[in-house]
TIKE-299345 format. One record per atom (N, C-alpha, C, O): x, y, z. Coordinates in steps of 0.1 Angstrom, whole numbers, plus 5000, padded with zeros to 4 digits. Example, Ala and Ser with C-alpha at 12.3 -4.5 7.8 and 13.67 -1.06 7.14 Angstrom:
// residues 2
513249435078 512349555078 513249675078 514249675085 512849785071 513749895071 512950005079 513450115080 
//
This chain:
// residues 170
490550755175 491550695171 491950775159 491050825152 493450775156 493850845146 493750795130 492950695129 494150825121 493950785109 495150715109 495150605105 496550775114 497850725112 497550585120 497550485113 497450585132 497150435140 496550345130 497150255125 495350375126 494450255116 495450195104 495550085099 496350325100 497250265087 498350175094 498750075089 498750205104 499750125110 499249975112 499849875112 498049985115 496949825121 496949775104 497149665099 496649865100 496349805083 497749715077 497749595074 499149855079 500149765074 500249625079 500649525073 499949635091 500549525100 499249365100 499549245102 498549395100 497349335093 497749235079 497749115077 498349365069 498349335057 499149265053 499049185044 500649315065 501449215064 501749065063 502548995057 500849045073 500548905073 500248785062 500448665065 499648855048 498948825042 499848855024 499948785014 500348965027 500948985014 502649005017 503249055026 503248945008 504948965008 505049145006 505449215015 504849184994 504849364994 503749445000 502549404997 503749525007 502849645016 503349755014 504649765016 502649865009 502949985006 501750065015 500750005019 501750155015 500950265026 501050435022 501950485015 500150485027 500050655017 500950705010 501750795013 500950634999 501650664986 501250754975 500750704965 501350874975 500650934966 501150874950 502350894948 500550824940 501350754927 500750744916 501250764905 499250714918 498350734909 497250854910 497150914921 496650884901 495751014900 494751004907 494351064917 494250874901 492750864906 492350784923 491350784930 493550714926 493550654938 494550694948 495450744941 494750684959 495650714963 495250594981 494650644991 495750484981 495650374988 496250415000 497350475001 495250365013 496050415024 496750305029 497750325036 496450195027 497850065026 497449965012 496349935008 498249945010 497949854995 499149684995 500249694999 498849604992 499749474995 499449404984 498349404979 500449324980 500449194970 501049044975 502049004980 499848984971 500148834970 500448774965 499848674971 501348714954 501348704940 500948814928 501848894925 500048804924 499048884913 498148954920 497549044916 498048904933 496448994937 496549104951 496649114964 496449174939 496649324953 495149314962 494049274960 495749364974 494449354988 494949544989 496049604989 493449604988 493649744995 493049755003 492049685004 493449835013 492649895026 492450025029 493450075032 491250105028 491050225028 490450225044 489450165049 491450345050 491150395068 490350515069 490450625063 489250475079 488050565081 488050575094 487850475102 488250745099 488150715114 487250765117 486850765128 486350835103 484550875111 483750825100 484250775090 482450845102 481450785090 481550955084 481950945072 481251075087 481751175074 482951105068 482651055057 484051085070 484951035064 484350925050 484350945038 484150855056 483250725047 482450755040 482450685029 481550875043 480250915035 480750975023 480250945012 482051065024 482851155013 483751045007 484451094998 483950905008 484850855001 483950764990 484450684982 482650794991 481950714980 481450834969 480350834963 482450934969 482051024960 483251004950 483351084941 484150904952 484950924943 485050854930 484350754930 485450854923 485250794908 485450664912 484750584906 486550604922 486550484913 485650374925 485350254924 485350444936 484050404941 482550374929 482050274924 482350494929 481450474916 481550384906 480550304904 482650384898 483150254891 484050164896 485350174896 483350084900 484949984908 485849934895 486849874898 485649934884 486649884876 487649994876 488749944872 487650124879 488550174874 489350154889 490550194889 489050114900 489750134911 491149964913 491349854907 491550004921 493249974921 492449814933 491749844943 492849694931 493049554942 491849444939 490649484935 492049314939 491249214934 490249234950 489049234952 490949254956 490149284971 490349384982 491449374988 489549464985 489149584989 488449575003 487349525004 489249645016 488449665023 488249785030 489249845028 487349845038 487249965047 487749875061 487449755065 488649975068 488849975083 488750095091 489150205089 488150055101 487450165107 487550115129 487850015135 487350205132 486850205149 485950115148 485350115137 485450005158 484449985159 482850045157 482450145162 482149975150 480950045148 481150165137 480350155128 481850245137 481650355127 481750305114 482150405107 481650225107 480950125099 480450035099 480949925103 479050055090 478349875096 478549825081 478949875071 478149685085 477849605073 476549675062 476149655051 476349725069 474649745056 475249835051 475049815039 476149935053 476850045047 477950005032 478250075023 478449875035 479349875026 479049845011 478049795008 479949885002 479349894986 479349724986 479649654996 479149684974 478649514971 480449494971 481249584968 480849374974 482149324975 482749344985 483349254990 482949474989 483749515002 483849455013 482749425018 484949415019 485049345031 485449485041 486049585038 484849455057 485149515064 485949485079 485349395085 487149545085 487849565091 487249595103 486149645100 487349595117 487349675124 488149715135 487649645144 489249795141 490049815149 489249845164 488449925166 490049745173 489549795187 491149775198 491649655198 491649835204 492849775211 493749775209 494549735217 494149825197 495349725190 495249615180 496149545173 494049615180 493549435169 492649465159 491849555161 492549385145 491949435138 491049275139 491549165142 489949295138 488949185135 488149175122 487949265114 487949075120 487449075103 485749045105 485148955110 485149175097 483349145102 482849105086 481649105083 483649085079 483249055066 484549075053 485049175048 484848935050 485948935039 485248995028 484049005024 486549055023 486049095008 486148944997 486648834997 485149034989 484548944977 485548944962 485648834958 486049004958 486749044953 486249094938 485149074934 487049144931 486849214921 487849204909 488649284906 487549084901 488049034888 488349164880 489549204878 487049244876 487449354867 488449464872 487649554872 489449514875 489949624879 491149664877 491949574875 491649784875 492549894872 493949794870 494649834879 494649694863 495949664866 496549744861 497749714861 496249854853 497149944847 497550034858 498750074859 496350084867 496550144875 497950134890 498750224895 497649964893 498649884896 500449864897 501349844905 500149874882 501449874875 502149984878 503249984885 501450094873 501950224873 502150284888 502850384892 501450224895 501550244910 503250194916 504150264921 503250074913 504249954916 505750054907 506850044910 505350134897 506350114888 506750284895 507850324893 506150334899 506250454906 507150454917 508250514917 506550394925 507350314937 508750234935 509550214945 508950194927 510550094921 511150264916 512250304920 510450324909 510950484908 511650564921 512850604921 510650594929 511250624942 512450584948 513350654951 512250424950 513550334955 514650374948 515650414955 514550384933 516050434926 516750534933 517850534938 515950614933 516250784937 516750784950 517250884956 516550674956 516950674974 518050614972 518950644979 518150504962 519650434964 520450464960 521450384961 520550604950 521950664945 522350594931 521650514925 523050624930 524250584914 523750414914 523350374903 523850334922 523550184918 522350174909 521450234912 522250094898 521550064893 520449974905 520749924915 518949984898 517949944909 518349784908 518549724919 518349724900 518349574895 519549514909 519249434919 521049594906 521949534916 521649554930 522149484938 520749664933 520149694945 519349574950 519749514960 518349534942 517249434945 518049304944 517949244955 518949214936 519449144940 520449124954 521249024957 520049294960 520749224973 522349274978 522849274989 523249314961 524549344963 524849454968 525849514965 523849504982 523749614988 524349575004 524749645013 524049455004 523849385017 525349425028 525149455039 526049425026 527349435029 527549595033 527849635044 527249665023 527449815029 525949825035 526249895045 524749795037 524049825044 524649775060 524349835070 525349695060 525749585074 526949705080 527149705092 527549795070 528849875073 527449995077 527149985089 526850065073 526550215077 526950275060 526850395057 527150215055 527450285043 526550295033 525750205032 526550395023 525550415015 526150395005 527350375004 524950374993 525550344981 526050454974 526450414963 526150564977 526450694968 528250714976 529250744969 528350704990 529750714995 530250634987 531050684979 529850464986 530750384975 531050404963 532250404959 530250434958 530650494946 531750634942 532650644933 531450724949 532050834954 533550804957 534450884953 533950694964 534950644966 535750574958 536950574959 535150504950 535450464938 536150524929 537250504923 535050634927 535150774912 536450814919 537350854911 536750814931 538250924936 539250844935 540350904934 539450684935 540350624936 540450594922 541450514920 539750624911 540350614896 540750724894 541450714884 540750854899 541550934897 543150964896 543451084894 
//
């Protein structure tokens, strides 16, 4: 099984629980979550591991050695069946196994009330900044309110609309 397949399964599984799910987005220095989502103020993180060696390497991360530096209230490892065993897990981590396109929960995550909330906010801020770059000249708040729905349905990009308005004013 490939890493990208695990990520896709993780996104699908987490989307059933969280209203916002992001994946493989490098935004903070200490941690690049494979999949992270938010259900209200509670974040859930999934680290996808395709091999035992990948899982063992993961334990050397600063955020694993000091869980307070890690993101998310609940944290899971997702692997193909049998790659990671319950006995291998760090305290409080959950385990998800992927098999034939389905995920089964081997152990629920127990929660990290002391986590790096600043890293979570920085991560979300970076994602919003990237969204602003992609939507062009319109303010992000306007785009988030849904004032772009008509244009999106018509296949008109926000930049096209802004250019047309500027040309009309000349």
